[in-house]
Structure formats: C-alpha cells, structure tokens
C-alpha positions as CSV (number, residue, x, y, z in Angstrom):
1,X,-0.1,0.1,0.0
2,X,1.4,3.4,-0.9
3,X,0.2,6.6,1.1
4,X,1.3,9.9,0.5
5,X,0.2,12.7,2.5
6,X,0.8,16.3,1.3
7,X,0.4,18.9,4.4
8,X,0.9,22.4,5.8
9,X,1.2,23.2,9.4
10,X,-1.6,25.2,10.9
11,X,-4.1,24.4,8.1
12,X,-6.9,22.0,7.8
13,X,-4.3,19.2,7.1
14,X,-4.0,19.2,10.8
15,X,-7.2,17.3,10.9
16,X,-6.0,14.5,8.5
17,X,-2.5,14.5,10.4
18,X,-4.7,13.6,13.7
19,X,-6.6,10.8,11.8
20,X,-3.6,9.1,10.4
21,X,-2.1,9.2,13.9
22,X,-5.1,7.8,15.5
23,X,-5.0,5.0,12.9
24,X,-1.4,4.4,13.2
25,X,-1.0,4.3,9.2
26,X,2.5,4.6,7.9
27,X,2.9,7.1,5.0
28,X,5.2,9.3,3.1
29,X,4.7,13.0,4.5
30,X,5.3,15.7,2.1
31,X,5.4,19.2,3.6
32,X,4.3,22.1,1.4
33,X,4.9,25.9,2.3
34,X,1.6,27.9,1.5
35,X,3.4,31.3,1.5
36,X,5.6,30.0,-1.4
37,X,2.4,29.0,-3.1
38,X,3.7,25.1,-3.3
39,X,0.2,24.0,-3.7
40,X,-0.1,26.1,-6.9
41,X,3.0,24.2,-8.7
42,X,1.9,22.2,-11.9
43,X,2.8,19.2,-10.0
44,X,0.4,19.9,-7.1
45,X,-2.4,21.1,-9.1
46,X,-2.2,17.8,-11.3
47,X,-3.2,15.9,-8.0
48,X,-5.5,18.6,-6.4
49,X,-6.7,21.0,-9.0
50,X,-7.8,23.2,-6.0
51,X,-4.4,24.0,-5.1
52,X,-5.0,23.2,-1.5
53,X,-4.1,20.7,1.5
54,X,-4.7,18.2,2.8
55,X,-4.1,16.0,-0.1
56,X,-3.9,12.2,0.4
57,X,-2.8,9.9,-2.7
58,X,-3.7,6.1,-1.8
59,X,-2.1,3.8,-4.3
60,X,-2.0,6.6,-7.1
61,X,-5.6,7.9,-6.5
62,X,-5.4,11.5,-5.2
63,X,-7.9,12.5,-2.5
64,X,-9.0,16.0,-1.1
65,X,-11.2,17.7,1.3
66,X,-10.5,16.7,5.0
67,X,-14.0,15.3,5.7
68,X,-13.9,13.1,2.7
69,X,-10.5,11.8,3.8
70,X,-11.6,11.2,7.4
71,X,-14.3,9.2,6.2
72,X,-12.5,7.2,3.6
73,X,-9.8,6.3,6.1
74,X,-12.1,5.4,8.6
75,X,-14.0,3.0,6.1
76,X,-10.8,1.4,5.1
77,X,-8.9,1.2,8.4
78,X,-11.0,2.4,11.3
79,X,-13.8,-0.2,11.5
80,X,-11.5,-3.0,12.7
81,X,-9.7,-0.8,15.0
82,X,-12.9,0.3,16.6
83,X,-12.4,4.0,15.5
84,X,-15.1,4.1,12.8
85,X,-18.7,2.5,12.9
86,X,-19.6,-0.4,10.2
87,X,-22.2,0.6,7.9
88,X,-25.4,1.6,9.3
89,X,-27.0,4.2,11.6
90,X,-24.2,5.0,13.8
91,X,-21.8,5.6,10.7
92,X,-24.3,7.9,9.4
93,X,-24.0,9.5,12.8
94,X,-20.4,9.8,12.3
95,X,-20.5,11.3,9.1
96,X,-23.3,13.8,9.6
97,X,-20.7,15.2,12.7
98,X,-17.8,15.3,10.3
99,X,-19.7,16.9,7.4
100,X,-21.2,19.4,9.6
101,X,-17.9,20.5,10.9
102,X,-16.6,21.3,7.4
103,X,-20.0,22.9,6.2
104,X,-21.9,24.2,8.8
105,X,-19.3,25.3,11.5
106,X,-16.8,26.2,9.0
107,X,-19.3,28.4,6.8
108,X,-19.8,30.4,10.2
109,X,-16.3,30.7,11.4
110,X,-15.2,32.1,7.9
111,X,-17.8,34.9,7.9
112,X,-16.5,35.6,11.3
113,X,-12.8,35.4,10.8
114,X,-12.8,36.8,7.4
115,X,-14.5,40.1,8.2
116,X,-12.9,40.7,11.6
117,X,-9.3,38.6,11.6
118,X,-7.7,40.1,8.6
119,X,-8.4,37.4,6.4
120,X,-9.7,39.5,3.7
121,X,-8.5,43.0,2.6
122,X,-10.3,45.7,4.8
123,X,-12.2,47.1,1.8
124,X,-14.0,43.6,1.5
125,X,-14.8,43.2,5.2
126,X,-18.3,43.9,6.6
127,X,-18.4,44.4,10.3
128,X,-22.1,43.4,10.4
129,X,-21.5,40.2,8.7
130,X,-18.8,39.5,10.8
131,X,-20.9,39.8,14.0
132,X,-23.5,37.4,12.5
133,X,-20.8,34.9,11.6
134,X,-19.6,35.0,15.3
135,X,-23.1,34.4,16.6
136,X,-23.7,31.7,14.2
137,X,-20.3,30.1,15.3
138,X,-21.5,30.3,18.7
139,X,-24.9,28.8,17.6
140,X,-22.8,25.6,16.4
141,X,-20.7,25.4,19.5
142,X,-24.0,25.3,21.7
143,X,-25.1,22.5,19.5
144,X,-22.2,20.7,19.9
145,X,-22.1,21.1,23.7
146,X,-25.8,20.0,24.1
147,X,-25.0,16.8,22.3
148,X,-22.1,16.1,24.4
149,X,-24.3,16.5,27.6
150,X,-25.2,12.9,28.2
151,X,-22.2,11.2,26.7
152,X,-18.2,11.2,26.9
153,X,-17.7,11.1,22.9
154,X,-20.1,11.9,19.9
155,X,-21.1,8.2,19.5
156,X,-20.7,7.4,23.2
157,X,-17.6,5.7,22.4
158,X,-14.4,7.5,21.0
159,X,-14.3,7.5,17.0
160,X,-12.6,9.4,14.2
161,X,-15.7,11.8,14.5
162,X,-14.4,12.9,17.7
163,X,-10.9,13.1,16.2
164,X,-12.0,15.3,13.2
165,X,-14.0,17.7,15.4
166,X,-11.7,18.2,17.9
167,X,-9.2,19.2,15.7
168,X,-11.3,22.1,14.5
169,X,-12.2,23.0,18.1
170,X,-8.1,23.5,18.5
171,X,-8.2,25.7,15.6
172,X,-10.9,27.9,17.2
173,X,-9.0,28.0,20.4
174,X,-6.0,29.2,18.4
175,X,-8.0,31.9,17.2
176,X,-9.0,32.7,20.8
177,X,-12.5,31.9,20.5
178,X,-14.1,32.1,24.2
179,X,-15.0,28.3,25.1
180,X,-15.8,29.2,28.9
181,X,-19.7,28.7,28.2
182,X,-19.4,25.3,27.0
183,X,-18.9,23.1,30.0
184,X,-19.4,19.6,28.1
185,X,-17.5,20.6,25.3
186,X,-14.6,21.6,27.3
187,X,-14.7,18.2,29.2
188,X,-14.9,16.5,26.0
189,X,-11.9,18.1,24.4
190,X,-9.5,17.4,27.4
191,X,-10.7,13.5,27.2
192,X,-9.7,14.0,23.2
193,X,-6.5,15.6,24.3
194,X,-5.5,13.0,26.3
195,X,-5.6,10.3,23.5
196,X,-1.9,8.8,23.0
197,X,-2.4,9.8,19.3
198,X,-2.8,13.3,20.3
199,X,0.0,13.6,22.6
200,X,2.3,11.9,20.2
201,X,1.3,14.4,17.4
202,X,1.9,17.3,19.6
203,X,5.2,16.2,20.7
204,X,6.3,15.8,17.0
205,X,5.0,19.2,16.2
206,X,6.7,20.6,19.3
C-alpha cells in the first residue's frame, strides 16, 4: 500500500494528520509551504486542482477535502480498529458530525474570521457580517455542547468523528474563541487531548 500525505502546518491538514496518527498508518509525508505557493505548482495542481491541502494519494488515487479523507480512511482502516462505525445508523451519525464541522461550522467561522481577523483585505470586510458569523459560530458550539451533555464522546465511544471535530476545536482555540460557556465541550476536549495519538502528534510538532 502506498500513502502519500501532502500537508502544511496550521492548516486543515492538521485534521488529517491527527486521523492518520489515530489509525497509526504509515505514510510518506510531504510538507508544502503555503507562503511560497507550493500548492499552486503544476505538479500539485495535477493531483489537487483546488491548489490546497490536505491531499492524500492512496495507491495513485488523489483524495482531497478533509471530511472526505476522514470518512475514507475510517471506512478502510478504522472499523476493525474500533475507531469508525460499520455501515449503518452509527456510521451515518459519524458522517453527520464530520460533514457538519466542514460545512455548517466552518461557514460561520469563515464569515466571522474573514470579516474581523484580517483574512480579507479591509475594503472587502463587513463588520455586521462578521458579528453575524460570530453569533452563528457560537450557535454551532452550543449545538455541539448540548450533544455532549449525556455522553463522553459523540457516538458514546471514541471515534474518528471526535478526532475530526476536536481538531477543529483546536483551530478555534488558536483563534482565541471563548470556550468558557461550554462545559460539556471542554470536558470532551480534555478527553480527546489525552489520547495517546494526540499526545504523540503534539510532541512531533513541538
């Protein structure tokens, strides 16, 4: 089996890094420099025409989008390791949370951060849109916090759905989002951060 992982630090590739670590999959890792536009080279664009990371090439087939990669790796390697549900309602629940993170949550985060955190040029920013994005982002965090009220993990037992969403929560904490109101989410986050795979990956990055 050949696995080649193209990544950049402090990007959504961090999600895939953590998933690979949880699954203990050996792969060739290729670091790309976003500031040098290394995702825009002809070689990279041939594999991912979006010019982004994460990019995973499995036996010659390029895969992009972190949600798709998490679900793909979960189906192939996670079921027998107890990290991803077999086909059925529980798998649907895992897919629901993974896609929700990449679509609903990220859409709100981008509206907030792009309009307030300097992601876009000043003339393109809209303060009201930024405030609305922030409110919607916290609405998403309330949804996640409520879902964790009666369980330790999203599917009760730890799964790659937790891996995926926890990496997004790390991203928000790095942007100084206030997590103080979310007791259940914080309790869950501490459990996720105590995972051996998370500890290993943080040590590698440190």
